[in-house]
N, C-alpha and C positions, 0 to 999 in steps of 0.2 A: 719161594713158597714151597713147602713140602707137604701140604695137606692134599688129601685126595679129592677135594671139591673146592669150588670158588663161588663167591657171591659178590658181584660188583654192582655199583650204581654210579652213573656219571650224569649229572644234571648240569648243563652248561659247563662241562669240564671234561677231563680226560683221565682214564685209568689204564695203566700198563701192568700186565701180570706175566711173569715168567714162571711157568709151571715146571717143577722138578720132580714131581711124584712119579714113581714107577708103577703105580696102580691107580691112576686118576679115575674117578667114578662119576662125577656130575658137576655141572656148572650152571649158574643162573646169572645172566647179564641183563642190566637195565640201563638204557640210555634215553635221556630226554634232552635234545639239543647237545648231545655228548658223544664222545668217542671212546671205545674200549679196544685195546690191543691185547690179545692173548697169545703167548708164545709157547707152543708145545714142543719146540725143537729138542729139548733135553728130557722130555717126559715119555711115558709109555702108558698104553691102555691095554686092557684084556677084554676081548669081546666087543659088545656094543656099549657106547657111552653117549649120554644125552647132554647137549649143551643147549639150554633153553634161553631164549632171548625175548625181550620186550623193548621195542624201540619206537620213538616218535622223533623224527628229524635227527636220527642218529647214524653212527657208523661203527661197524665192528670189523676188525682185521684179525684173522686167525692164521697163525703160522703153524703148519703141521708138517711132520715128516712126509716126504714124497710118496711113501708106500702105504700111507693110511687111506682107507676108503672113507670118503665123506659123502653123506646123504643129506640133502636139504628137504625138510618137511615144514618149512617156515611159511606162514600165511603172509603173502606179499600184497601190500596196498601202496602203489607208487613206490615200489622197492625193487632192488636187484640183489641177487645172490650170485656172485661171480667167483668161480673156481679157476684161478689162473695158473694152477700147477700144470705144466705141459711137458713133462719129460716122458717121451714114449718108451724109454729104455728101462723104466722102473716098473717092476711087477707089483700090483696092488695086493696088499695082504687083507683079505676079507675077514680075518680074525681080529683086526684092529679097525673098527668102524666108529666114526664120529658122526652122530646124528644131530643135525641142527633142527630145533623146533622153536615155536613161538610165533610172534607176530611183529611185523614191521610196517610202519606207516611213514612214507617219505624218508626212507632209510636205505642202508646198504650193508651187505656182508661181503667181504673179500677174503678168499682163502688163498694163502700163498705158501710157498715152501722155501 
């Protein structure tokens, strides 16, 4: 995908997206008993970018470069947001900030690198 935004919906299913954009702008993810995987390994962002999610019994996995700054502003109701990127030798670039927003009920978001 080379677009600068994504909009996915997974209802009792799964969506996988590999982002290639070098100027990603925005994303909207919706899961109802579904799973979405978004891979930003080959993408780039400039400044702050919002990834908005709405989940009910869903799961989101986000693969981001280790130097991106990830901020969670998600409203959690029986939900977990887990950033498992744990490389102490990587300097975080505050000019590349991914902001997670939205709401999750009985759901999870896992951030990996």
